[in-house]
C-alpha positions in Angstrom: -12.5 42.9 -10.9 -12.6 44.6 -7.4 -9.4 44.6 -5.6 -10.1 42.1 -2.9 -11.2 39.1 -5.4 -7.9 40.2 -7.6 -5.7 39.5 -4.3 -7.8 36.4 -3.0 -6.8 35.3 -7.1 -3.4 36.1 -6.8 -3.1 34.7 -3.4 -4.3 31.5 -4.5 -2.1 30.4 -7.4 0.8 31.5 -5.1 -0.4 28.5 -2.7 -0.8 26.3 -5.5 2.3 26.4 -7.5 3.9 26.2 -3.9 1.7 23.6 -3.3 2.2 21.9 -6.6 6.4 22.4 -5.9 6.5 20.7 -3.1 5.1 17.9 -3.8 6.3 17.3 -7.3 7.2 13.4 -7.7 11.1 12.7 -8.3 12.6 9.1 -8.7 14.9 7.8 -5.9 15.8 4.9 -8.6 16.4 4.1 -12.3 13.7 2.9 -14.2 13.2 -0.8 -15.1 15.5 -2.1 -12.0 12.0 -3.8 -10.8 10.2 -5.5 -13.0 6.1 -4.6 -14.1 5.2 -6.4 -10.7 7.0 -4.0 -8.5 4.3 -4.2 -5.4 4.8 -4.1 -1.7 6.6 -1.7 -0.7 7.2 -1.1 3.9 9.8 0.3 5.2 12.0 -0.6 7.6 13.1 0.8 11.4 16.9 2.0 9.2 14.2 3.9 6.2 15.8 0.8 4.0 12.4 0.4 1.4 12.0 -2.9 0.3 9.3 -3.9 -2.4 9.0 -7.3 -4.8 10.3 -8.3 -8.1 13.9 -6.2 -7.9 15.3 -7.7 -11.8 12.9 -10.7 -11.9 10.1 -12.1 -10.3 10.4 -13.8 -7.0 12.9 -11.1 -5.4 13.0 -8.4 -2.8 14.3 -5.2 -3.7 16.5 -3.4 -1.1 16.3 0.5 -1.8 18.2 3.1 1.0 17.0 6.6 1.7 19.8 7.4 -0.4 18.9 5.1 -4.0 21.4 2.3 -3.4 19.2 -0.3 -4.5 20.2 -4.4 -4.4 18.5 -7.8 -4.5 16.9 -8.6 -0.4 16.6 -12.2 -1.1 15.1 -14.4 -3.2 11.9 -16.5 -2.3 11.9 -20.4 -2.6 9.9 -22.4 -4.2 8.2 -20.3 -6.6 6.8 -17.9 -4.5 6.1 -14.7 -5.9 5.5 -11.8 -3.2 3.4 -9.0 -3.5 2.4 -6.8 -0.4 5.2 -5.9 2.5 5.0 -5.1 6.1 6.2 -4.9 9.0 5.6 -6.1 12.1 8.8 -6.0 15.5 11.7 -4.7 14.8 13.2 -7.1 12.2 9.5 -9.0 11.2 8.7 -8.5 7.4 5.7 -10.2 6.1 5.5 -10.8 2.6 2.1 -12.2 0.8 2.8 -15.0 -1.4 0.3 -15.1 -4.0 1.2 -17.9 -5.7 1.8 -20.4 -3.2 -1.6 -18.8 -0.9 0.8 -17.5 2.2 1.6 -15.0 4.4 5.4 -15.4 4.9 7.6 -14.3 7.5 11.2 -13.1 7.9 14.1 -12.4 9.7 15.4 -8.9 8.5 18.3 -10.1 10.4 18.6 -13.6 9.1 17.0 -13.9 6.0 15.0 -16.9 7.7 11.5 -17.7 5.4 8.8 -19.4 7.5 5.3 -19.7 6.7 2.6 -17.5 9.1 0.0 -19.1 7.6 -1.6 -20.9 3.9 -4.7 -21.1 2.7 -5.4 -23.0 -0.2 -9.0 -21.4 -0.5 -7.7 -17.7 -0.9 -7.6 -16.4 -4.5 -4.2 -14.6 -3.4 -2.8 -12.9 -0.8 -2.6 -9.8 -2.2 -2.0 -6.8 0.2 -1.7 -7.5 3.9 -2.1 -5.0 6.7 -0.5 -5.6 10.2 -2.4 -4.9 13.7 -0.3 -6.2 15.4 3.1 -8.5 15.4 0.5 -11.9 15.3 -2.6 -10.2 13.6 -2.8 -9.5 9.8 -5.2 -8.7 7.4 -5.0 -9.9 3.3 -7.2 -8.3 1.0 -7.6 -11.6 -1.6 -9.3 -10.3 -4.9 -10.1 -13.0 -7.4 -9.7 -10.6 -10.8 -11.5 -12.6 -13.3 -14.7 -12.9 -11.4 -14.3 -9.2 -10.7 -15.0 -10.5 -6.8 -12.6 -10.6 -3.5 -12.5 -12.0 -0.1 -11.2 -10.0 3.4 -9.1 -12.3 5.7 -7.9 -12.0 9.2 -4.5 -14.0 9.3 -3.3 -14.8 12.4 -0.4 -17.7 13.5 -2.4 -19.4 16.2 -5.2 -19.6 13.5 -4.2 -19.1 10.4 -6.8 -17.7 7.2 -10.2 -16.2 9.0 -12.6 -15.2 6.8 -14.1 -11.8 7.9 -16.4 -11.3 4.3 -16.7 -12.9 1.3 -18.3 -11.9 -1.9 -16.6 -8.1 -1.9 -15.4 -6.6 -5.2 -12.1 -7.2 -6.8 -10.1 -6.5 -3.1 -6.6 -4.7 -3.3 -5.7 -2.0 -0.8 -5.9 -2.9 2.8 -5.3 -0.7 5.8 -5.1 -0.3 9.5 -5.4 3.0 11.2 -3.1 4.4 13.6 -4.4 3.6 16.3 -5.9 0.3 15.1 -9.6 0.6 15.5 -10.1 1.4 11.6 -9.7 -1.2 8.6 -9.6 0.4 5.3 -10.4 -1.8 2.4 -10.7 -0.7 -1.4 -12.3 -2.8 -4.5 -10.4 -1.3 -7.5 -12.8 -2.6 -10.2 -15.7 -0.9 -8.2 -13.5 1.8 -7.1 -14.3 2.0 -3.2 -13.4 2.3 -0.2 -15.2 0.5 2.8 -14.5 1.3 5.9 -14.9 -0.8 9.2 -14.2 -0.6 13.1 -12.4 -3.5 14.4 -13.3 -6.1 17.4 -11.3 -6.3 20.1 -10.5 -9.8 18.8 -9.2 -8.5 15.9 -12.7 -9.1 14.0 -14.6 -6.3 11.9 -18.1 -4.7 11.8 -19.7 -2.1 11.2 -18.8 -1.5 7.6 -19.9 1.7 6.0 -18.6 3.0 2.3 -15.8 5.8 2.8 -15.6 6.5 -0.6 -16.5 5.9 -3.9 -14.7 7.4 -7.5 -16.1 7.5 -11.2 -13.1 6.4 -12.8 -9.4 4.6 -12.7 -8.9 1.9 -10.6 -7.0 1.8 -7.0 -4.9 0.1 -5.9 -2.6 0.3 -2.1 -2.9 2.7 0.8 -1.1 4.3 3.4 -2.6 5.8 6.2 0.0 8.7 7.9 0.6 9.2 11.3 -2.1 11.6 11.2 -4.9 8.6 10.4 -5.2 10.4 6.7 -5.0 7.7 4.1 -3.2 8.1 1.0 -4.8 5.7 -1.8 -3.0 4.6 -5.1 -5.1 5.4 -8.6 -3.8 2.7 -11.1 -4.1 4.0 -14.7 -4.6 8.2 -13.5 -0.9 8.9 -11.8 -1.8 9.8 -8.5 -1.9 8.9 -5.2 -5.9 10.9 -3.8 -5.0 12.0 -0.4 -8.6 11.2 2.5 -9.2 12.5 5.6 -11.1 10.1 7.9 -13.9 11.0 7.2 -13.4 10.3 3.3 -13.2 14.0 2.5 -10.3 14.1 0.0 -8.0 16.6 1.2 -5.0 16.3 -1.7 -4.1 14.9 -5.4 -0.6 14.0 -6.0 0.0 13.9 -9.7 3.0 11.1 -10.7 5.8 11.0 -13.1 3.9 7.5 -13.7 1.0 6.3 -14.9 0.3 2.8 -13.0 1.1 3.1 -8.7 0.8 -0.3 -7.2 1.8 1.1 -3.0 2.7 3.4 -1.7 5.1 3.6 2.0 6.6 6.3 4.2 9.8 7.6 5.6 10.4 7.2 9.2 9.6 10.6 10.1 6.9 10.8 7.7 8.7 13.4 5.7 8.6 11.1 2.4 6.0 9.0 0.6 7.0 5.8 -1.9 5.1 4.5 -4.4 6.1 2.1 -6.5 5.2 2.3 -10.3 4.6 -0.2 -12.9 4.8 1.4 -16.0 8.4 2.6 -15.1 9.2 0.0 -12.6 10.9 1.9 -10.7 9.9 4.0 -6.9 9.2 7.2 -6.9 9.4 10.1 -3.9 7.6 12.6 -2.9 8.3 15.0 -0.6 5.9 16.0 2.2 7.5 18.5 4.2 
């Protein structure tokens, strides 16, 4: 082996080890503070992380950036949350899959209203926010391995954008508001659409497909890279806006359900169902 090749392999190993150490996950909270239904996570303007099913089903838990955890509120009428997103500063949206709602919660007063309801939906699962008045909701039918995609507004409620998809799950809007990403868990595909001026979508294209393991929640960072939870694999795969795999982060748990970022994008927080906790990755 020549000197140049030896040097290359040495530098490559150093860089690999450095990156691995830099992106090693650690726990924000103790295991099993949340149920196996831990999902959601979303970060408010103060850096607090919210996720559903803290201690028991039907709750929303609040976790500070330092790891202090508590029940933020209990949802009424048998509602159980899934995806959480923020609109305006104190405007929290919650996908309520048992009652087929998207709920709107005032972060200060904890007042809960029904933002929109659709009895014909299988279950509002994950949600993404285009603006504080326009959302998107995935709607999987797990038994049939199918799903729908909805646009959700206060004025018009649930509007069906596409039906008879695969098991729609993770959904996200690009930082510039021009692209919508939707994944299908069982089919292991990620799709991308153009978002039109009225919030409808067009020009559907397959961004990427995977050969194994499931897909769950996903989020874009500030540069438009898409972080996708690989359920049962125990990783988060990072995709460029063009669909190229640029990184894969390994977790302690095997069932990551969703992901959110700190306000400055220096950390990502991942909810992990098989551990009932939140794992953290330092990105910088």
